[in-house]
N, C-alpha and C positions, 0 to 999 in steps of 0.2 A: 871149224868150218872148212873142212878139207876139200870141198867141192869147188873151190875157186877155179876160174878159168885159167888156162895156161896162156891165153892170148892177152892182149892189152885191155880186154874188157875188165871193168871193175868188179869187185865182189858184191858190192851193194849199190843200188840206185836209190837215191833219196828223191822222191817225187813231190815237188812243191807246186801247189795250184794257186793261181792268182786270178781274180776278177775284180777290176776296178779297186785295186789296193795300193795305189801309188805311194801313199804315206806309210805303208808297212813293209815295202820291199827291202829297204836297207836293214832295218832292225831284224827282220826275219832271216834274211840270207847271211847276215853277219854271224848269227848264232849257228846256222847250218855249216858255214865254211870254217868255223872255229873248232871243229871236231878233233878230238885226240886220236881217233881212228883215222887211218890215211887211205884205205883202199875203197874209195867210193866216188861216185859221180853225183852231180846235182842236176836233175832235169826239171827246169822251170817251165811250167805250162801256163801260158797266158790264154785264159778262156774268154776270148773276145772282148778284152777290156776296151773301154772308150775314153778312158782318162790317160794319165801319163804313165801308167804301169809299165807298158812295154819299153818306153824310153829308159825308165829306171832299171829294168832288167838288162837292157843292153849294156849298161855300165859295168855289169858283172861278167860279160861274155868273154873278156880277156883272160879270165881265170880258166886254165885248162880243165878244171873239174866241172865246169858249168856248161850245160847245153840249154838252148832255148827252143821251145816248141810253141808256135802261135796258132790258135784255132779260132774258128767262128764260134760264137757263144751258143752252146747247146746244152749247158748245164753241167753240174759236178760229175754225174755218172759218166757222161761221154768224155769229159776231160780226164777223169781217172783211167778209164779204159784205154784212151789214147796214150796216156803216160806209160801204162804197163806195156803196151805194144812197142813203144819206142825205147823202153828201158834196156840197158845192156848188162845190168847186174844179174847174178844168179839169185840174189835176194833183193827185196824191195821194202821200203817203208815210206809212209806218206806223212807230209807236214802241210798243214793249211798255211796259206801265205800271210795270214795276219797273226800267227802264233810264233812261239820261240821254243828252243830246245836247249837242254843241258849240253855243255861241251863233251860230256861223257856219254851222251845219248847212244851213238853208234857203238862205241867201245863196250859199254855195259850190255847192250842187247846182243851184240855179236858174240861176246864172251859167254854170256849165259846160254846162248843157243849152242855154241861149240862144246862147252863143258857138260851140258845136260843131255845133249843128243835129242832134244825136244823138236817138235815140228814147228813151233812158233814161240818167239820171245815177246813178252809184253811188259811194259813199264808202267809206273805210276805217273800221276799228273798233279798239277797244282794250278790254281788260278793266279794270273798275273795282271795287275791293274795298270792301266795306262794313265799317266799324268803328264800334262804338257806335251802330248804327242809321242811320248816315249814310254815303253814298258818299264816298270820298276825293276831294278836289279834284283837278281835272285841269288841266294846262297845255295847253289847246287851242291849236292853231296858228292864227295870223292870216295865214299865207302861202297864197296861192291859186295853184294850178296844176292842170292836168288833162291827161290823155291821151285822144285820141279813138281808140277801139278797135273793131275789127270783132268779129263773133260769136266767131270762133276765139280771138282774143286775150283777150276777156273771159272766155270759158269757162276758159281757162288760169288766170286770176286767181282765179276761183271754186274750181276744183278744187284749187289749191294753197293755199287759205286766205287769200289777200290781202284778201278781204272775205267776207261771210257769205251763204250761200244762204238768203235770207230777203227779204221785201219791205221789211224795216227797212233804213234807209240807202240806199234807192232813191227816185228821184223819176221818176214816169212818168205818162202820161195816165190819168185815171180810166177812160177807155174800155177800156184794156188789161185792167183787172180786171173790168169789166162783161162783157167778151167771154170772159174766162177765169177764172171764179169759183173760189174755193177749194173743195176736195172736202168736202162736209159729211158728218159721221159718221166722218171719218178723222182720225188723228193723223199727225204728220210731214208736214203739209200743205205746208210750204215745199219739201221735197224732191219731193213729188208734183207740184208746179206749176212746178218749175224749167224744164222744157221749154216749157210753154205761156206762162208769164209773163216769162221771161227769154230763153231761147234762140229765141223767136219774133221777137225784135228783131234788126235787122241792124247797128245802130251804138250805141255807148255812150260816154259821157264819164265817165272814171274819175278821181275826185279822190283822189289817193294821200295822203290825210291822215286822221288819226283824227277822224271826225265823230260817231261813234256809240259810246256807252259801254255795253258789255254788263256788267251788274252781277253780281258773284260774291259769294255769302255763305258764311260759314263753315259754316252749317247745311247748305247744299247739298253741301258737301264731306264732312262728317262723317256725314250721314245718307244712306245709299245709296238711290237711286231704286228703287222697286219698281213694275214694270210688269205689267199683266195679259198673259196669253197672247195675247189679241186685239190689244193694243197692240204686242207684239213682232212679231206677224204683219204688222201695218200697217207697222212699221218695215222689215221685210224686203221688203215689196211696194214701199215707197218707194225703197229702195236699187236694186231691180230696175228700177223706172221711171226712176230717174236714169240708170242705165247704158244703157237702151234709148234714152232721149232724147238723150244725148250721142252715142251711135253714129249716130243719125239726123242730127243737126244739125251736129256737129263731129267727124267720125270721125278727124281727125288728132290728137285729144287722148287717145290711148290710154294713154300713160304716166300722165298726170294722172288719168284715170279709174280706172286700177288702184289708184293711191294713195288716191284719195278713197273708192273702194269698200272697200278694206281698212280705212281709218280708220273708216268708218261700221260695217262689220262688227265691228270690235273693240269699238265701243260697244254694238252689239247683243248681242255675246257676253256682256258684263258683265251686261246686263239679264236675258238668258235664263238665265245661270248661277244667278241668285238665286231662280229658281223651278224648279229641277231636278225631274224626275219628271213634268212636264207634256209631253204628246206634241208639241204645237205648239212650245213653247219648246225642247224637245230637238232638234227638226228644225232650227230656225233656228240654234241654238247650233252644231250640227255643221256646218251649211252655212257659217257664218261662219268657223269654224276651218279648214275644208277650203279655203276661198278664200285665206285668208292663207298657209297652208302651200304652196299651189300656186304662189303668186306671190312667196314670200319672197325668192328670188334677185334678181328684178328690182326689188323694193322696196329691198333693201339696196344695189343698184347705182345707183339713181336719185339723182343728186346734188341734185335739187331738193327732196328730202324731208328735213325737220329730223331731227337725230340723235335727239331725244327720241321721235319717232314710229318711227324705225327700231328703237329699243330696245323700244318698245311691241310692235311686230310680232314681234320676236325672243322676247320674254318669253312672248307668247301661244303661239307655236309650241313653245317648250321647256317651259314650265310652265303649261299651260292651267288646271290645277286651282287654281293660286295666282294667276292673272292678276288677278282682281278685287281680292284682298287686297293684292297688291303695288302696283297702281296707285292704290288708295285711299290707301295710305300715301304714295305719291309725290305725289299731289295735295294732301294735307294739308301735307306739308313745303313744297311749292312755294307754297301759299297763305301759310304763315307767313313764308317768305322775302320774298315780295312785300309783305306787310304790315309788314315791318321789325320 
């Protein structure tokens, strides 16, 4: 990564977004500041929190690597765009304020980018459970390796869930996000920008190690998410945009796209089912169910799809009225098993 600035600006900006996450600030930033790589800044963005988040962030302000940016609450896309504007690094990566990262996160992504000459470095992820208010400790790998992939190969990894469709666990030039900002006023911005921010690149260094810890809480399993009709419509638009982008950029990934679309539609179906009687929600619920039914044969035949997701699609087709209830119970049981 020979393009580092000769000024005092850092090579990498870690952009961490918070909104009403006072219980998460310490454990998240502790992992961000424990990096083995040393040429970075941490820009903490408080997106209009109304709890004690900002006070917690201020306790980290004495660290010379940390800067704080306080905004009025205008949503994730606006906060991310503001973070990119204020970043000082040549390269940026995003971390959600309720997640954790490996101490090798920056080291491995930066090293892969430098050695490969790729446009973007991407890492793997894992689920991290919270117990008694603290994420479970992780045995992060110290073994470094990567694969240099072209756009087609990287799209396959994304579509089959080897990593997340999100700017988290990516390392790319700040200019990429300046040229392709997040869509303000929209939700599901990660899916909406997949084509412009990811598939616009020709080469990737994929670090097939868990570097990013996506934190799961019992409350998020037991308390069903309730979305507005507008959010459901945004979700449907994002799924459509994902399909159109993949068709344009990587048309050979049709099997992976069918799987990913069905998976996203099954998630949309659950949200839409919870507000039945709304015309918009009803439209997208029926569209989601119709898509999965239309493709159920190829979904069952695709050997790359996990058995759990094949079961998901089968249940949706056979028992659509009980799908949300069944998978809520399944997720609760899976969480308990993982928690031991």
